[in-house]
Phi, psi and omega in degrees: 000134180277139178292147179292145175274155178250151181245136174260120174263117188242090180295151178233173173261006181289150185239006178228150179297322177300315181295316182288330174294317177299322177295317178300318178295316179296320178296318178297317182295325182271333184243004185299340180283350180279115184291348179276353179253135180246083183292339178298336180265011183295130174230157180237149176209157174286151184306318184264009179219053186292346177281346176258106185245144178248120178288141182265311187250149177295302174066020178295143177290138184242059172049054175084358179253013179114203181237156177296135180250010179277168179296154173300147179061031181288158173274152175078187185286157175292157182207149176273351179264136180287128176261097185302332178295337180289343185258014180293168182309142181103350176273146355281158179297144179055050185301337180282349178242112179302140179275152175280166176290115187246161171240152179284000000 
């Protein structure tokens, strides 16, 4: 039997989805080398609506070369290289509607 994984719920003082998304990206960029962290499963929620979650990263498996590092619901093909243009203002698309867990 495999041991259960644990989740860290990390509240912030940020008040916009764009700001907290930028923080999630910065945390992945600075701590992404730690194999004990699974940033592909990162989701965001408002403090009083934690059951409505917005996925941050696509994270689709890319045939043995890693996982997609582009934003969830990105346009075009998946990629292991970060496309900084994908994180410009306005991401994620339809921020008022949490995305479902999707696959590419």
